[in-house]
DORO-320114 format. One record per residue (C-alpha): residue in three letters; residue number from 1; x, y, z; chain. Coordinates in nm, 4 decimals, padded with zeros to 6 digits. Each point is the difference from the previous one (the first is absolute). Layout:
# DORO-320114
[pt ALA,NUM,[X,Y,Z],A]
...
***
This chain:
# DORO-320114
[pt MET,1,[-03.9112,00.2692,02.6052],A]
[pt TYR,2,[00.3178,-00.0695,00.2109],A]
[pt LYS,3,[-00.0032,-00.2405,00.2801],A]
[pt ARG,4,[00.2010,00.0345,00.2687],A]
[pt ILE,5,[00.1304,-00.3039,00.1712],A]
[pt VAL,6,[00.1726,-00.0504,00.3519],A]
[pt SER,7,[00.1966,-00.2584,00.0937],A]
[pt LYS,8,[-00.0595,-00.1263,00.3684],A]
[pt GLY,9,[00.2135,-00.2657,00.1785],A]
[pt ALA,10,[00.2916,-00.1595,-00.1176],A]
[pt THR,11,[00.0601,-00.1281,-00.3457],A]
[pt GLU,12,[00.0883,-00.3634,-00.1152],A]
[pt PHE,13,[00.3199,00.0528,-00.1363],A]
[pt ALA,14,[00.3030,00.2576,00.0119],A]
[pt TYR,15,[00.2304,00.1154,-00.2606],A]
[pt LEU,16,[00.4182,00.0544,00.0625],A]
[pt LYS,17,[00.2049,00.1448,-00.2867],A]
[pt VAL,18,[00.3352,-00.1449,00.0461],A]
[pt THR,19,[00.3419,00.0015,-00.1517],A]
[pt LEU,20,[00.2848,-00.2882,00.0342],A]
[pt ASP,21,[00.3563,00.1425,-00.0014],A]
[pt PHE,22,[00.3266,-00.1953,-00.0308],A]
[pt GLU,23,[00.3359,00.1010,00.1669],A]
[pt GLU,24,[00.2361,-00.1553,-00.3033],A]
[pt ASP,25,[-00.2064,00.0170,-00.3236],A]
[pt PRO,26,[-00.2436,00.2886,-00.0276],A]
[pt ASN,27,[-00.1093,-00.0144,-00.3187],A]
[pt GLU,28,[-00.0796,-00.3583,00.0543],A]
[pt ALA,29,[-00.3313,-00.1065,-00.1672],A]
[pt ILE,30,[-00.1936,-00.2652,00.1531],A]
[pt ASP,31,[-00.3238,-00.1548,-00.1168],A]
[pt VAL,32,[-00.3351,00.0071,00.1754],A]
[pt VAL,33,[00.0234,-00.3839,00.0438],A]
[pt THR,34,[00.3503,00.0729,00.2133],A]
[pt PHE,35,[-00.1530,00.3043,00.1585],A]
[pt LYS,36,[-00.2783,-00.2207,00.1731],A]
[pt THR,37,[00.2274,-00.2501,00.1170],A]
[pt ILE,38,[00.1967,00.2766,00.1619],A]
[pt ILE,39,[-00.3398,00.1312,00.1960],A]
[pt ILE,40,[-00.0533,-00.3515,00.0634],A]
[pt ASP,41,[00.3631,-00.1166,00.1027],A]
[pt ALA,42,[-00.0311,00.3688,00.2742],A]
[pt LEU,43,[-00.3550,-00.1505,00.1236],A]
[pt ARG,44,[00.1560,-00.3636,00.0725],A]
[pt SER,45,[00.3236,00.1529,00.1617],A]
[pt LEU,46,[-00.1913,00.1850,00.2588],A]
[pt PHE,47,[-00.2885,-00.1938,00.0633],A]
[pt GLY,48,[00.0875,-00.3056,-00.1623],A]
[pt LEU,49,[-00.2636,-00.2520,-00.1682],A]
[pt ALA,50,[-00.2706,00.2156,00.1334],A]
[pt GLY,51,[00.1185,00.2531,-00.1975],A]
[pt THR,52,[-00.0281,-00.1691,-00.3332],A]
[pt SER,53,[-00.3770,-00.0525,00.0376],A]
[pt ILE,54,[-00.0442,00.4016,-00.0080],A]
[pt ASN,55,[-00.1465,00.1178,-00.3416],A]
[pt VAL,56,[00.2003,00.2959,-00.1548],A]
[pt ASP,57,[-00.1349,00.0460,-00.3108],A]
[pt ILE,58,[00.2477,00.2450,-00.2461],A]
[pt LEU,59,[-00.2576,00.2547,-00.2200],A]
[pt LYS,60,[00.2522,00.1265,-00.1756],A]
[pt TYR,61,[00.4243,-00.0587,-00.0668],A]
[pt GLU,62,[00.2746,00.2103,-00.1690],A]
[pt GLU,63,[00.2609,-00.2119,-00.0628],A]
[pt THR,64,[00.2493,00.2837,-00.0950],A]
[pt GLN,65,[-00.0371,00.1701,00.2867],A]
[pt ARG,66,[-00.0885,-00.2557,00.2787],A]
[pt ASN,67,[-00.3257,00.1405,00.0604],A]
[pt ALA,68,[-00.3489,-00.1266,00.1111],A]
[pt VAL,69,[-00.3240,00.0230,00.1474],A]
[pt LEU,70,[-00.0960,-00.2680,00.2416],A]
[pt ARG,71,[-00.3404,-00.0696,00.1297],A]
[pt VAL,72,[-00.0347,-00.1926,00.3212],A]
[pt HIS,73,[-00.2728,-00.0300,00.2380],A]
[pt HIS,74,[-00.0406,00.2336,00.2800],A]
[pt SER,75,[00.0151,-00.2025,00.2989],A]
[pt SER,76,[00.3449,-00.1451,-00.1927],A]
[pt LEU,77,[00.1779,00.3507,-00.0346],A]
[pt VAL,78,[00.1878,00.0446,00.3067],A]
[pt LYS,79,[00.1282,-00.3381,-00.0832],A]
[pt VAL,80,[00.1291,00.0445,-00.3374],A]
[pt TRP,81,[00.1433,00.3277,00.0305],A]
[pt GLY,82,[00.2262,-00.0839,00.3013],A]
[pt SER,83,[00.1055,-00.3275,-00.1859],A]
[pt LEU,84,[00.0997,00.2156,-00.3183],A]
[pt THR,85,[00.1683,00.2626,00.2141],A]
[pt LEU,86,[00.1788,-00.2288,00.1781],A]
[pt HIS,87,[00.1211,-00.2176,-00.2434],A]
[pt GLY,88,[00.3679,00.0831,-00.1638],A]
[pt ILE,89,[00.1803,-00.2836,-00.1689],A]
[pt HIS,90,[-00.1507,-00.1734,-00.3183],A]
[pt ARG,91,[00.2543,-00.3048,-00.1678],A]
[pt GLU,92,[00.2761,00.1547,00.2513],A]
[pt GLN,93,[-00.0476,00.3237,-00.1704],A]
[pt ARG,94,[-00.0738,00.3061,00.2200],A]
[pt CYS,95,[-00.3345,00.1457,-00.0917],A]
[pt ALA,96,[-00.3108,00.2591,00.1723],A]
[pt PHE,97,[-00.3374,00.0315,-00.0955],A]
[pt ARG,98,[-00.1380,00.3439,00.0343],A]
[pt VAL,99,[-00.3223,00.0719,00.1009],A]
[pt LYS,100,[-00.0812,00.3326,-00.2309],A]
[pt GLN,101,[-00.3802,-00.0049,00.0895],A]
[pt VAL,102,[-00.2902,-00.1760,00.1976],A]
[pt SER,103,[-00.3728,00.0333,-00.0288],A]
[pt SER,104,[-00.3032,-00.1109,00.0724],A]
[pt HIS,105,[-00.1748,00.1073,-00.3694],A]
[pt LEU,106,[00.2252,-00.0712,-00.3103],A]
[pt MET,107,[-00.0804,00.2963,-00.1850],A]
[pt ALA,108,[00.1786,00.2102,00.2659],A]
[pt LEU,109,[00.3442,-00.1581,-00.1005],A]
[pt ALA,110,[-00.0702,00.1571,-00.3363],A]
[pt GLY,111,[00.1097,00.3191,00.0493],A]
[pt ASN,112,[00.3237,00.1217,00.2404],A]
[pt SER,113,[-00.0210,00.3710,00.1311],A]
[pt ARG,114,[00.3529,-00.0477,00.1216],A]
[pt ASP,115,[00.0726,-00.0311,-00.4256],A]
[pt ALA,116,[-00.2591,00.2474,-00.0924],A]
[pt VAL,117,[00.1430,00.3027,-00.2207],A]
[pt PHE,118,[-00.2228,00.3169,00.0357],A]
***
């Protein structure tokens, strides 16, 4: 009746749940295009033009909270994660990416045991 499926080996993609925080205006809403531009700027600042060739997909974005679920190739995970962590300025305004969760399976980001109420 039910079939058990076991994933063996590395998956093609990795998923990150991130938040962008600004120091001066924490309630500023940013659209998805600007959010993607900030991610590309972070990759460019650390890896130059080669960093801009890394494909980052925004699967879900909440404009008011500036939360996003990103999909990257598993081989680029460390580069994207590092560049987001080290990025600190956007248009002369201090900012910080907070990486909340990382997983090789998208379904793992659906629930967070730290936020669960029992």
